[in-house]
C-alpha positions in Angstrom: 262.6 -51.5 42.9 260.1 -53.7 44.3 257.1 -55.9 43.2 254.0 -55.4 45.1 252.1 -57.9 42.5 252.9 -60.0 39.5 253.1 -57.2 36.3 253.4 -54.4 38.6 256.5 -53.0 39.6 257.0 -49.8 41.7 260.0 -47.5 43.2 261.0 -47.0 46.4 258.2 -44.2 46.8 255.6 -46.3 45.7 255.2 -45.1 42.1 254.8 -47.3 39.5 258.2 -47.9 37.8 259.1 -47.0 33.8 258.4 -49.3 31.1 260.1 -52.6 31.0 262.7 -51.6 28.3 263.9 -48.8 30.9 262.4 -46.0 29.1 260.1 -43.3 31.2 256.8 -43.0 30.9 255.0 -40.7 28.4 254.3 -37.4 30.0 251.3 -35.5 28.8 249.2 -32.2 29.8 246.4 -32.4 32.7 243.5 -31.3 29.9 245.1 -34.0 27.3 245.0 -36.6 30.1 241.4 -35.5 30.8 240.3 -35.6 27.4 241.4 -39.0 26.7 240.2 -40.4 30.0 236.6 -38.8 28.9 237.2 -40.4 25.4 237.8 -44.0 26.7 235.3 -44.0 29.5 232.5 -43.0 26.5 234.0 -44.7 23.7 235.1 -42.9 20.8 231.9 -42.9 18.7 230.1 -41.1 21.9 233.1 -38.2 21.4 232.4 -37.8 17.6 228.7 -37.9 18.1 228.9 -35.0 20.8 230.4 -32.6 18.5 227.6 -32.5 16.4 224.8 -30.4 16.1 221.7 -31.4 18.0 219.0 -32.7 15.4 215.1 -33.3 16.2 214.7 -36.6 17.3 211.0 -37.4 15.6 209.1 -36.5 12.3 207.7 -33.3 12.1 203.7 -34.0 12.4 202.0 -33.1 9.2 198.3 -32.1 8.9 196.1 -32.7 6.2 194.0 -30.1 6.5 196.3 -27.2 8.1 194.9 -24.1 7.5 191.3 -24.7 6.2 188.9 -25.8 9.0 187.2 -23.0 11.0 185.3 -23.4 14.3 181.6 -23.0 13.4 181.1 -21.4 17.0 183.7 -18.3 16.4 184.9 -18.6 13.3 188.7 -19.0 13.9 191.1 -21.2 12.5 191.2 -24.2 14.3 195.4 -26.1 15.3 196.0 -29.4 14.7 197.1 -31.3 17.5 198.7 -34.9 17.7 197.1 -37.0 20.4 197.9 -40.6 22.0 196.5 -42.5 19.3 194.8 -39.6 16.2 195.1 -36.1 14.7 193.2 -33.8 16.1 191.6 -30.1 14.9 190.9 -28.2 17.9 189.9 -24.5 18.7 190.4 -23.5 22.7 188.4 -20.8 23.9 191.0 -20.1 26.4 192.7 -18.0 23.8 189.5 -15.9 23.5 188.9 -12.3 24.7 187.7 -12.7 28.4 184.1 -11.2 28.3 183.6 -11.1 24.5 180.3 -12.4 23.1 182.2 -15.5 21.0 183.8 -16.4 24.6 180.5 -16.5 26.6 178.7 -18.8 23.9 182.1 -20.8 23.3 182.7 -24.3 25.0 186.1 -24.7 26.6 187.5 -26.6 23.6 186.3 -28.2 20.2 187.9 -31.5 19.1 187.5 -32.8 15.6 189.4 -35.7 14.3 191.0 -36.0 11.3 189.9 -39.6 10.1 186.6 -38.1 10.5 186.9 -35.4 8.0 189.2 -37.1 5.5 186.5 -40.0 4.8 183.8 -37.2 4.4 186.3 -35.0 2.2 187.4 -38.3 0.4 184.0 -38.8 -0.5 183.2 -35.9 -1.6 186.0 -35.5 -4.0 185.6 -38.8 -5.8 181.8 -37.9 -6.3 183.1 -34.9 -8.0 185.4 -36.9 -10.7 182.5 -39.5 -11.3 181.7 -40.5 -14.6 178.1 -39.0 -14.8 179.6 -35.7 -13.8 182.6 -36.2 -16.2 180.1 -37.4 -19.1 177.9 -34.1 -18.3 181.0 -31.4 -18.4 181.9 -32.9 -21.2 178.7 -33.0 -23.2 178.3 -29.0 -22.1 181.7 -27.7 -23.2 180.9 -29.5 -26.6 182.9 -32.6 -26.4 181.5 -35.9 -27.8 
């Protein structure tokens, strides 16, 4: 046995020598050794995370008026779409049947912002529950 550098001892063929206590190094199968090397490179937490099922990263968008808004031009339901800074409802003319009367007079896309709609709807609902309307409803039902 020869010493190459401090702490590293090799036998005459150039293989690392056995342990300092004289016992031979442990032998493990190639697949086990590969798995151990991968786990050591990634870290134990990464190996555990890789075996778990994938989940959705972002939150699913919620649309206040889903299925309730229709296009005034063609009468179809408008679909919600999240753009950079706001939520829009759109009616895309590209899905209309080419040559139909609706497709001929329909603009390429129609967009309506959700925040503009929600302000008007909230005002309308607040008007329904105003004090004068509630008093009129109570009087019409005979409640004093």
